C-alpha positions as CSV (number, residue, x, y, z in Angstrom):
1,M,-115.4,-14.4,-29.4
2,S,-118.0,-12.1,-29.1
3,G,-117.2,-8.6,-29.3
4,D,-118.9,-8.0,-25.8
5,L,-116.2,-9.8,-24.1
6,I,-113.6,-7.8,-22.2
7,G,-109.9,-8.3,-23.3
8,P,-107.9,-10.0,-24.5
9,V,-106.9,-11.1,-20.9
10,A,-103.3,-12.8,-21.1
11,V,-103.2,-15.6,-18.4
12,L,-99.4,-16.4,-17.9
13,D,-100.2,-20.2,-17.0
14,A,-100.0,-23.2,-19.3
15,M,-102.6,-25.3,-17.6
16,P,-104.7,-28.0,-19.2
17,E,-107.6,-27.6,-21.4
18,D,-109.9,-28.9,-18.7
19,M,-108.8,-26.3,-16.2
20,Q,-108.8,-23.5,-18.7
21,N,-112.6,-24.3,-19.3
22,K,-112.9,-24.0,-15.6
23,V,-111.2,-20.7,-15.4
24,R,-113.3,-19.4,-18.2
25,S,-116.3,-20.4,-16.7
26,Y,-115.5,-18.4,-13.4
27,A,-114.1,-15.3,-15.3
28,D,-117.5,-14.5,-16.9
29,G,-117.2,-11.8,-19.6
30,L,-113.7,-12.1,-20.3
31,D,-111.8,-12.9,-23.3
32,L,-109.0,-15.2,-21.8
33,R,-106.0,-16.4,-23.6
34,F,-103.5,-19.0,-22.1
35,A,-99.6,-19.3,-22.5
36,A,-98.9,-22.5,-24.6
37,S,-95.9,-23.0,-22.2
38,Y,-93.9,-21.5,-19.3
39,S,-91.4,-20.1,-21.8
40,E,-90.8,-16.4,-22.0
41,E,-91.3,-16.9,-25.8
42,D,-94.8,-18.3,-25.3
43,F,-95.3,-15.5,-22.7
44,A,-94.4,-12.9,-24.9
45,K,-96.6,-14.3,-27.7
46,T,-99.6,-14.4,-25.5
47,V,-99.4,-10.8,-24.0
48,K,-99.1,-9.6,-27.6
49,G,-102.2,-7.3,-28.1
50,A,-103.6,-7.9,-24.6
51,A,-105.1,-5.3,-22.7
52,Y,-104.7,-7.1,-19.3
53,I,-102.2,-9.7,-17.9
54,V,-102.6,-12.1,-15.2
55,P,-99.4,-13.7,-14.0
56,R,-99.5,-16.7,-11.9
57,G,-96.7,-18.8,-10.1
58,Q,-94.0,-17.9,-12.8
59,G,-94.4,-14.2,-12.6
60,L,-94.0,-11.8,-15.4
61,P,-90.6,-11.2,-16.8
62,A,-89.6,-7.7,-17.4
63,S,-88.6,-8.6,-21.2
64,V,-92.0,-10.0,-21.6
65,L,-93.7,-6.7,-19.9
66,R,-91.6,-4.4,-22.1
67,G,-93.1,-6.4,-25.2
68,A,-96.8,-5.9,-24.2
69,D,-97.7,-3.5,-26.7
70,S,-101.6,-3.0,-25.5
71,V,-101.2,-3.8,-21.6
72,R,-103.1,-1.6,-19.4
73,L,-103.4,-3.6,-16.0
74,V,-101.4,-6.4,-14.6
75,H,-103.5,-8.1,-12.1
76,Q,-101.5,-10.9,-9.9
77,W,-103.2,-14.4,-9.5
78,G,-103.0,-14.3,-5.9
79,T,-101.2,-12.1,-3.2
80,G,-97.4,-12.0,-3.7
81,Y,-96.2,-9.7,-6.5
82,D,-92.4,-10.1,-6.1
83,K,-92.1,-11.8,-9.5
84,I,-93.8,-8.8,-11.3
85,P,-91.5,-5.8,-12.2
86,V,-93.4,-3.3,-10.5
87,D,-91.1,-0.4,-11.2
88,L,-90.9,-1.1,-15.0
89,A,-94.9,-1.2,-14.9
90,K,-94.8,2.3,-13.3
91,E,-92.6,3.5,-15.8
92,M,-95.0,2.2,-18.5
93,G,-98.1,3.9,-16.9
94,V,-99.5,0.2,-16.4
95,T,-101.5,-0.4,-13.2
96,V,-100.6,-3.5,-11.1
97,A,-102.9,-4.9,-8.8
98,R,-103.2,-8.0,-6.5
99,S,-105.9,-10.4,-4.6
100,P,-105.2,-9.7,-0.8
101,G,-106.4,-12.1,1.5
102,V,-108.5,-14.2,-1.1
103,N,-106.5,-17.2,-0.9
104,A,-105.8,-16.9,3.1
105,P,-108.2,-19.6,4.3
106,T,-106.6,-22.1,1.6
107,I,-103.3,-21.6,2.7
108,A,-104.0,-21.4,6.4
109,D,-105.6,-24.8,6.1
110,L,-102.4,-26.4,4.3
111,T,-100.4,-24.6,7.1
112,I,-102.1,-26.7,9.7
113,G,-102.1,-30.1,7.7
114,M,-98.1,-29.7,7.1
115,M,-97.8,-28.9,10.8
116,I,-99.6,-32.3,11.6
117,A,-98.0,-34.1,8.8
118,A,-94.4,-33.1,9.7
119,L,-95.1,-33.6,13.4
120,R,-96.7,-37.1,13.1
121,R,-94.2,-38.0,10.3
122,I,-97.1,-38.9,8.1
123,P,-95.3,-39.0,4.9
124,L,-92.8,-41.7,6.2
125,H,-95.6,-43.9,7.4
126,Y,-97.4,-43.3,4.1
127,N,-94.6,-44.3,2.0
128,N,-93.8,-47.3,4.3
129,T,-97.3,-48.6,4.1
130,R,-97.7,-48.3,0.4
131,A,-94.5,-50.4,0.0
132,G,-96.2,-53.0,2.3
133,K,-94.1,-52.4,5.3
134,W,-96.3,-52.5,8.1
135,I,-94.3,-51.0,10.9
136,V,-96.2,-50.0,14.2
137,P,-93.9,-49.6,17.0
138,E,-95.2,-48.5,20.4
139,I,-93.9,-45.0,19.9
140,V,-92.8,-43.3,16.6
141,P,-89.4,-41.7,17.2
142,G,-89.8,-37.9,16.9
143,A,-93.5,-38.1,16.6
144,R,-95.4,-35.3,18.4
145,D,-99.0,-33.8,18.7
146,L,-99.8,-30.5,17.3
147,S,-102.1,-29.9,20.4
148,S,-100.5,-27.9,23.1
149,Q,-97.6,-26.8,21.1
150,K,-96.1,-23.1,21.3
151,V,-96.5,-22.0,18.0
152,G,-94.7,-18.5,16.7
153,L,-95.8,-17.0,13.5
154,I,-93.7,-14.5,11.8
155,G,-95.7,-12.3,9.5
156,F,-99.5,-11.6,10.8
157,G,-101.4,-10.6,7.7
158,A,-104.5,-12.3,6.7
159,I,-102.9,-15.8,6.5
160,G,-101.1,-15.5,9.7
161,Q,-104.2,-14.5,11.4
162,L,-106.4,-17.5,10.2
163,V,-103.7,-19.8,11.0
164,A,-103.7,-18.5,14.6
165,K,-107.6,-18.9,14.6
166,R,-107.1,-22.4,13.6
167,L,-104.6,-23.3,16.1
168,T,-106.6,-22.1,19.1
169,G,-108.7,-25.3,18.4
170,F,-105.8,-27.2,19.2
171,D,-105.0,-25.5,22.5
172,C,-101.8,-24.1,21.1
173,E,-100.1,-20.9,22.7
174,V,-99.6,-18.8,19.8
175,L,-97.1,-16.0,19.6
176,Y,-96.8,-13.7,16.5
177,Y,-94.5,-11.1,15.2
178,R,-94.9,-8.7,12.2
179,R,-93.0,-5.5,11.5
180,S,-96.0,-3.1,12.0
181,G,-96.2,-4.1,15.5
182,Q,-99.2,-5.3,17.4
183,A,-102.5,-6.3,16.0
184,E,-105.9,-5.5,17.3
185,S,-108.4,-8.2,18.7
186,T,-106.5,-11.2,18.6
187,S,-106.0,-14.2,21.1
188,A,-102.6,-14.7,19.9
189,R,-99.7,-12.9,21.9
190,Y,-97.3,-10.2,20.3
191,A,-93.7,-11.2,20.8
192,E,-90.5,-10.0,19.6
193,R,-88.8,-12.4,17.0
194,D,-85.9,-13.6,19.0
195,E,-88.4,-14.8,21.6
196,I,-90.2,-16.6,18.8
197,L,-87.1,-18.4,17.6
198,E,-85.8,-19.4,20.8
199,T,-89.0,-20.5,22.9
200,C,-91.4,-21.8,20.1
201,D,-91.8,-25.7,19.0
202,I,-93.0,-24.6,15.7
203,V,-92.0,-21.4,13.7
204,S,-94.3,-20.6,10.5
205,L,-93.7,-17.9,8.1
206,H,-96.1,-15.8,6.7
207,M,-94.6,-12.7,5.2
208,P,-94.3,-11.4,1.7
209,L,-91.0,-11.5,0.1
210,T,-89.3,-8.1,0.1
211,E,-85.9,-6.7,0.0
212,A,-86.3,-6.5,3.9
213,S,-87.5,-10.0,4.4
214,H,-84.9,-11.8,2.1
215,H,-83.4,-14.5,4.2
216,T,-85.3,-13.5,7.1
217,I,-84.2,-16.9,8.3
218,G,-80.5,-17.5,8.0
219,A,-77.8,-19.3,10.0
220,E,-77.9,-16.9,13.0
221,E,-81.8,-17.4,13.3
222,L,-81.7,-21.2,12.8
223,A,-78.9,-21.5,15.6
224,R,-81.4,-19.7,17.9
225,M,-84.3,-22.3,17.5
226,K,-84.8,-25.1,19.7
227,S,-83.2,-28.4,18.7
228,D,-86.8,-30.1,18.5
229,A,-88.3,-27.3,16.6
230,L,-90.2,-27.5,13.4
231,L,-89.8,-24.6,10.5
232,V,-92.8,-24.3,8.4
233,N,-92.8,-22.1,5.2
234,T,-95.9,-21.6,3.0
235,G,-94.7,-18.0,2.0
236,R,-92.0,-17.6,-0.4
237,G,-88.7,-19.6,-0.6
238,G,-86.5,-16.7,-0.4
239,L,-87.7,-15.8,3.0
240,I,-85.1,-18.5,4.1
241,D,-81.2,-18.8,3.4
242,E,-81.7,-22.6,1.9
243,A,-78.0,-23.3,2.2
244,A,-78.1,-22.3,5.9
245,L,-81.4,-24.6,6.2
246,I,-79.8,-27.5,4.5
247,D,-76.9,-27.4,6.9
248,T,-79.0,-27.1,9.9
249,L,-81.5,-30.0,8.8
250,T,-78.2,-32.2,7.7
251,H,-76.8,-31.9,11.3
252,K,-80.1,-32.1,12.9
253,R,-79.8,-29.0,14.8
254,I,-83.5,-28.5,14.5
255,A,-86.2,-31.2,14.2
256,G,-87.2,-30.7,10.6
257,A,-88.9,-28.5,8.1
258,A,-92.3,-28.5,6.3
259,L,-91.6,-26.5,3.1
260,D,-94.5,-25.6,0.3
261,V,-91.9,-23.1,-1.2
262,F,-88.4,-23.0,-2.5
263,T,-85.6,-20.5,-3.6
264,E,-85.9,-21.9,-7.3
265,E,-89.1,-23.2,-8.6
266,P,-89.7,-25.7,-9.8
267,V,-87.2,-27.0,-7.3
268,E,-84.1,-29.1,-8.8
269,P,-84.4,-32.6,-8.6
270,D,-80.8,-32.6,-6.8
271,N,-81.8,-30.1,-4.2
272,P,-80.6,-31.8,-0.8
273,L,-83.7,-30.8,0.9
274,L,-85.6,-33.4,-1.3
275,R,-83.5,-36.4,0.1
276,L,-83.5,-35.5,3.9
277,D,-86.1,-37.5,5.8
278,N,-86.5,-34.6,8.3
279,V,-88.2,-32.4,5.3
280,L,-91.7,-32.5,4.2
281,P,-91.7,-30.9,0.7
282,L,-94.6,-29.8,-1.4
283,P,-94.7,-28.1,-4.9
284,H,-96.2,-24.7,-3.8
285,I,-99.7,-26.1,-3.6
286,G,-100.7,-23.3,-0.8
287,G,-103.6,-21.8,-2.9
288,H,-104.3,-24.9,-5.1
289,S,-107.8,-26.0,-4.4
290,E,-111.1,-26.3,-6.3
291,D,-112.6,-24.0,-3.6
292,N,-110.0,-21.6,-4.0
293,L,-109.8,-21.4,-7.7
294,K,-113.2,-20.2,-7.9
295,R,-112.7,-17.4,-5.3
296,M,-109.6,-16.1,-7.0
297,V,-110.7,-16.0,-10.6
298,N,-113.8,-14.4,-9.5
299,H,-111.9,-11.7,-7.6
300,W,-109.4,-10.8,-10.3
301,A,-112.1,-11.1,-13.1
302,S,-114.4,-8.8,-11.0
303,N,-111.5,-6.3,-10.9
304,I,-110.5,-6.5,-14.6
305,R,-114.2,-5.8,-15.1
306,A,-114.5,-2.8,-12.7
307,F,-111.1,-1.4,-14.3
308,H,-112.4,-1.9,-17.8
309,E,-115.7,0.1,-17.1
310,G,-114.0,2.8,-15.3
311,R,-115.4,1.8,-11.8
312,G,-112.0,1.8,-10.2
313,I,-110.3,-1.2,-8.0
314,D,-110.3,-1.2,-4.3
315,E,-107.3,0.6,-3.0
316,S,-106.4,-2.5,-1.0
317,C,-105.7,-4.4,-4.1
318,I,-103.5,-1.6,-5.8
319,V,-99.7,-2.0,-5.9
320,T,-98.8,0.9,-8.0
């Protein structure tokens, strides 16, 4: 490696070599090293001597951060930093940053796709067709259009706002709730959470996972939803009480759920949510697209370069 490269930068992701090469091509000027696996042992080896750490989906275990002997900056790959021990980083004098809103277009697109796929029961027909079953009833039981549905967004940051913008093209009535109150300049209507739960055909979650938002959807909230409602979660698995959701879906008290995130990831193979025919499960692919990869790497690489050169990072990116 050239002495002009900035780093080492420990990327806590065990991605294949071809993907590593792509990331390196987007992270110009940085000396990247990737974890050999997702084990804490390999994470610990990767951060040794690294000035910068970039955690991804598996986060940054506290034990790994404690063993990072040269770290100056931890920069989350993405927006959510719930898997980073922020308090410990602060004690160690380590700056924590993130990339707010960068992956919003990609996650918003997926959210709309999940709504359509779940409403039209696309996975069921895909599996049947691939199995050679050409089933074309006059009306598909339970299938509905996204057009003209009443959609409630719980959480209305960058992602929620882009979802709302996309839904206007489907002539949907869009309601939103966020803890900080009403947003400016939006065609969506602010509503209290109870109104969203009780009146919306689709309820979609777009909140960060915090102590306050943990299990924001539990048995009580699920009981308020309409019997033909769809619940969508592209935020964090911990936003939903999974046991309550399993019970609700098993007894078909709501129509279904489209989930890109789970309480435990990777999701256990025996999780009942994977076996229910009214669930559309995905493996946390919200920000995983070629287009978003370039945007995201460019963003955190630019922030690392700015930090290294003493130019500072935009305050909107700083966690602590």
